[in-house]
N, C-alpha and C positions, 0 to 999 in steps of 0.2 A: 560473411561480414556480419559482425555483431552490432546491432543497433542499441543495445542496452548496456550501458557502462555503469550505471548506478540505479538502485531501486530504493524508493522511499517506502518503508513498511510502517503501517499504522497497526497497533495492537494494544492489548491491555497491559496496564501496570500491575495487574494481578495475574495469577496463573489460571483462575477459574476452577471449575470442579471436574472437568473432563481431561484426564491425563493425555488424551490424544492431541490436545491443543499444544501442550508443552512439547510433545514429541515433534509435532509439525514445525513449531518455531525453531527447535534445535536443528531439525533436518534442513529447513530452508536456509538457515545460516550457513550450514556446511555447503549446500548447493551454490549459494552465492559466492562463497570464498573459492571453491574449487573451479568455478567458471570465471574467476577474475572480475566479478561484478561487485562494486562497492555497496555498502549499506548506508542509507541515510535514514535516521530515525530520531525519535524524540528525546534521546539522551539519558533516559532513566536506566537504573541498574536493577530494577525490580520486575517481577512478573514475566510475561511473555516478551516485553521489551528487552529486559536484561538477558533473557534466554537466547533470543535470536542474535543479539549483538555479541554476546560472549562466544556463541558458536562460530560466528564469522571470525572473530579474533583467534579462537582456538585452532582454526583451520587455515590461518595465515592470510585472512582477508582484511580489507580496509573498512573502517567504521567512521562515519561522520555523525557525531552526537550533537544535536541542537536542542537546547533546553532554555526556557526562560529563567531568569534569576530566582524568582520566587519558588521554583520547583527543584532547585539544585539539591537542597537538603531533603526535601520531602520525598523525592523520587530517587535519591541516592545516585546522582549523576555518575555515569560510568567513566571513571578517570583513565581507564586503560585504552579508551578510544584514541586512534591516531589523530583525529581532528575533533576538537571540542570547541563548540561555539555557545556562549551564554548570551542570550538576547534580553532586551529590556521587557518584552511582553510576548504574548501568544501570537499576535499578528506578525511580528518580525520573525518569530520562529517558523510559522507556517509559510511565509514568503520565501525564506531561505531553503526550507525543505523542498518547496516546489522548484526553485531555481536550480538546486543541486541534483535533482533526480530526473531520470529519463522515463520512469514509469512509477506507478503506485500500486501497492498491494495492501489489502485489508485482511489481516488475520483476525481471529476472534478477539473481541474487546468490548468495552462498555460505551458510555455516552460519548466520551472524547473520541474514540475510534470511529464511531458512527458519524459524528459531526465532521471529522476530517475527510472521511470517505464521501459523504454527501456533498461537501464543499467542492471536491474535485469533480464529482459527477455534474454538479451545477455548472462549473466553469467549462467543462467539456460540452455540455448541452448548449451553452451559449456561444460556443465556438471560440473560446479564449485559449484553448490549447488542444493538441492532438496527441498528447502523451497517453500511453495505454494505462487503463485502470482495471485492476483485477480484484475480484472478490474471492478470497480463498475460503470456500464453503466447507471447511473441515468438519467432518461428522455432522453435516447439515446445519451448522451453527447459524448461517445467514438465511435459512429458508424463510423465516418470517419477513425479512426485508425484501427478498426476491418476490415473495407473494404480494407485498405492498406495492412494489414497482409495477407488477402486472395489474394490480387493482387500479392504480393511477392511470395506466394505459387504457384499461377497459372503460374507465370513466372519462377518457379523452382529456385528462389533465396533462398527460404526456402524449402529445399529438405527433402526427407524422413529421411536422417541421421541427419538433423538439425531442426527437428520439434520443435516448441516452446511450452512447457507446461505452460498453464495459464488457469485460471478460469474466467468466466463471471457471474456477478449477476446484473440483472436489478432492483431488489428490495433490499433495504439496509438490510432488515430483513433476507435475504438469505445469506448474506456475511459470517458471522461466521460459520454457519453450513456447507457451501461449503468449507471453509478453513479447517475445522476439517476433512471432508471426504478426502480432498486432502492430508492433512498431514498424515492421517492414511494410505492411499494408498501408500504414498512415503516411508513408513516403510517396505513395502513388496518388497523384492528384485526381485521377479518374475514378478511384475506388470510392464508394459511398460511405466513407468513414463516419460522417456526421449524420447520416440518415439511415443507419442500420437499425433494425428492430431491437427493442430492448432485450439485452442479454443474448443476442444472436451474433455478435461480432466475431 
């Protein structure tokens, strides 16, 4: 039984300098499509955002593009997406992305990607949802963030009662299986989903 029907992917509107990031985005799009998992994303046609979405489409998958009106032209909204939603603002965009996704994945990206990831981590920390969150640490991109989370834990700002449940995958091929395991575990009320050590879910 599959618990993951759609995945929200946060990633950069640029390609970055490391070609492995683009390869990972393209590969992940193919994996989603071949496993019948829909993509929910920020709607842009540029950078890693456009790469993962076009890869899903190229392999017969379904894409839900959600973008605020002021970014439609700036980020070249992907008009090939089967479902296109233009929102009034960023808040509505993020709400719809949350509602339409069963899990969240952060590929490499910039400030916007980081902000979206941290918001989901915060909501999970506060017990507002149990949807899996995964940091795709492609070529070690997210190591500084992971170190910062460990630093917060060491200084007791992330305490036992406020542990953050998230997954880490260094290889893009491991992302979907890891999400499935986390989603399955989250269905079990006796499992300590909300109190797992940082990064050890």
